[in-house]
C-alpha positions in Angstrom: 0.1 0.0 0.0 1.6 3.4 -1.0 1.8 6.4 1.2 -0.5 8.3 -1.4 -3.3 6.0 -0.5 -3.2 6.5 3.2 -5.0 9.2 4.9 -3.8 10.4 8.2 -5.2 13.0 10.8 -2.7 14.5 13.3 -4.1 15.9 16.5 -1.3 17.9 18.4 -1.7 21.1 20.3 2.1 21.9 20.1 1.9 24.2 17.0 5.5 23.7 16.0 5.5 20.0 16.5 2.2 19.6 14.6 3.4 21.8 11.8 6.6 19.8 11.6 5.2 16.5 11.8 2.5 17.2 9.2 5.1 18.7 6.8 7.1 15.7 7.1 4.4 13.2 6.6 3.1 15.0 3.5 6.7 15.1 2.0 6.7 11.4 2.7 3.7 11.0 0.7 0.8 10.7 3.1 -2.5 12.6 2.7 -2.3 14.6 6.1 -4.9 16.8 8.0 -3.8 18.5 11.3 -5.8 19.8 14.3 -4.8 21.3 17.5 -7.8 20.8 19.6 -10.3 18.0 20.2 -13.1 20.2 18.9 -11.3 20.6 15.5 -10.7 16.9 15.5 -14.5 16.2 15.9 -15.3 18.9 13.3 -12.9 17.3 10.8 -14.2 13.6 11.3 -17.8 14.9 10.5 -16.3 15.8 7.0 -13.6 13.4 6.2 -12.4 9.6 7.0 -9.0 8.4 7.8 -6.9 5.4 8.0 -4.7 6.4 10.7 -5.1 8.8 13.5 -2.2 10.3 15.4 -3.5 11.7 18.8 -1.6 13.5 21.6 -2.9 12.7 24.9 -2.5 16.2 26.3 -4.8 18.5 24.3 -6.2 21.9 25.7 -9.9 20.9 25.6 -9.9 17.2 26.4 -7.9 14.3 27.3 -6.8 12.6 24.3 -7.9 9.2 25.6 -11.5 10.3 25.0 -10.6 10.8 21.3 -9.0 7.4 21.3 -12.2 5.8 22.7 -14.3 7.7 20.1 -12.3 6.6 17.1 -12.2 2.8 18.4 -16.0 3.0 19.1 -17.1 4.7 15.7 -14.4 3.9 13.1 -12.0 1.1 11.8 -9.0 3.6 11.8 -5.8 2.7 13.4 -4.8 4.9 16.3 -1.3 6.1 17.4 -1.0 7.7 20.8 1.7 10.6 21.2 2.8 11.7 24.6 5.5 13.4 26.6 4.8 11.1 29.4 6.5 7.7 29.4 5.2 6.1 32.5 3.4 2.6 32.6 0.0 4.0 33.6 -0.3 6.4 30.5 0.7 3.3 28.3 -1.9 0.9 30.0 -4.6 3.7 29.8 -3.7 4.5 26.2 -4.0 0.8 25.2 -7.1 0.2 27.4 -8.8 3.1 25.4 -8.3 1.2 22.2 -4.9 2.7 21.0 -2.9 0.5 18.5 0.4 2.0 19.4 1.9 4.2 22.1 5.0 6.5 21.0 6.7 8.8 23.5 8.1 12.2 22.5 10.4 13.2 21.1 9.2 11.3 18.1 11.5 9.3 15.8 10.0 10.1 12.5 11.3 7.0 10.8 9.5 4.9 13.2 6.4 6.8 12.9 6.3 6.4 9.2 7.0 2.6 9.5 4.1 2.5 12.1 1.7 4.2 9.6 2.5 1.9 6.8 2.4 -1.3 9.2 -1.0 -0.4 10.9 -2.5 0.6 7.7 -1.5 -2.6 5.9 -2.9 -4.6 8.9 -6.2 -2.6 8.9 -6.6 -3.4 5.1 -6.3 -7.1 5.8 -8.5 -7.3 8.7 -11.2 -4.9 7.4 -11.9 -1.9 5.6 -10.9 1.4 7.1 -13.5 4.1 7.5 -14.4 5.0 4.0 -16.9 7.7 4.9 -16.8 10.4 7.6 -18.1 9.5 11.1 -21.9 9.9 10.8 -23.6 12.4 12.6 -26.8 11.7 10.9 -28.5 10.5 14.2 -31.2 12.0 16.1 -30.5 14.7 18.7 -33.0 16.0 20.9 -33.3 19.6 22.4 -35.4 19.7 25.5 -36.4 23.4 25.8 -38.1 23.4 29.2 -34.9 22.0 31.1 -32.1 23.6 28.6 -30.9 20.2 27.9 -29.4 18.8 24.6 -29.4 15.0 24.3 -26.8 13.3 22.2 -27.7 10.3 20.1 -25.8 8.3 22.6 -28.0 9.6 25.4 -25.8 12.1 27.1 -27.2 15.1 28.4 -25.6 18.7 27.7 -26.7 21.6 29.9 -27.4 24.8 27.9 -27.8 28.4 28.4 -30.6 30.4 27.1 -28.7 31.6 24.1 -27.5 28.2 23.2 -30.9 27.0 23.3 -32.0 29.6 20.9 -29.0 28.9 18.5 -30.2 25.4 18.3 -33.7 26.3 17.7 -32.7 28.4 14.7 -30.4 25.9 13.5 -33.0 23.2 13.8 -35.7 25.1 11.9 -33.2 25.4 8.9 -33.3 21.6 8.6 -29.5 21.1 8.1 -29.3 24.1 5.8 -27.0 27.1 6.4 -28.3 30.0 8.5 -26.7 33.3 7.8 -24.7 35.0 10.4 -26.8 38.2 9.8 -30.1 36.4 10.6 -28.8 34.6 13.8 -27.3 37.9 15.2 -30.5 39.6 14.6 -32.6 37.0 16.1 -30.3 36.4 19.3 -29.3 40.2 19.9 -31.5 42.3 18.0 -28.8 43.8 15.9 -26.2 43.0 13.2 -22.9 44.6 13.9 -19.3 43.3 14.6 -20.1 43.1 18.3 -23.0 40.9 17.7 -21.3 38.7 15.4 -18.5 38.2 17.8 -21.0 37.4 20.6 -22.4 34.8 18.2 -19.3 33.2 17.2 -18.4 33.0 20.9 -21.6 31.4 21.8 -21.3 28.9 19.1 -17.8 28.1 20.1 -18.9 27.4 23.7 -21.7 25.3 22.5 -19.2 23.3 20.3 -17.0 22.7 23.3 -19.7 21.4 25.4 -20.7 18.8 22.6 -17.2 17.8 22.2 -16.6 17.2 25.8 -19.7 14.8 25.8 -17.8 12.5 23.4 -20.1 13.2 20.6 -19.1 14.2 17.1 -19.8 18.0 16.7 -22.8 18.5 14.2 -22.4 22.3 14.2 -20.8 23.0 10.8 -19.4 26.3 9.7 -19.9 27.9 6.2 -17.0 30.4 6.3 -18.1 34.0 5.8 -21.9 32.7 5.5 -23.2 31.1 8.6 -23.8 27.9 10.6 -25.7 24.6 10.1 -26.7 21.7 12.2 -25.7 18.7 10.1 -27.9 16.0 11.7 -31.5 15.4 12.7 -32.8 17.3 15.8 -36.1 16.8 17.7 -37.5 19.7 19.8 -39.5 19.2 22.8 
């Protein structure tokens, strides 16, 4: 299996290391996407599929083991864990979460490339890697009276009034994009830079809450246009 056929997603919060590893893997011939947060990772999975995920355990918005568990439960992708911690507890928890390989920092790039090739070949033999993005086409439920968003897996997410209103507006659009201007007007009664920044902050907080629940984030961004909720959502 050639490197050009292997799709890799790298999740690493250290910008310099992320950039260096992504550049090296691309030069080696892999198709590489990189993210610095769990939220960015979940957003990426909703749009793309990967053969191998390389996940740092120490992310700013979530422990990397949660991402490993999510990948193992929802995809057939191979998972490589990166960490600066070399203790046995970290190794054991990584493997218990479903990691295929544990690699301590600093990373030996030759070993990493060999591991990607080996794990990809093994996955191809035992079963197909994820050929489609992680599906968010499952039913979510917004309970207005208690300000709760229930994920398809049954987790409950507590919301603010603004977050409830955001979801109501996105749900009404039935997975189509709702423009920034309409959302700002409905939420804040005005359309200006201040209202748009407040909107972006509200959506960002809502996305983080969803990501922390372990669910794939269904709120999609259409840059310079608006937002959409890319899944079925029932309101009660």
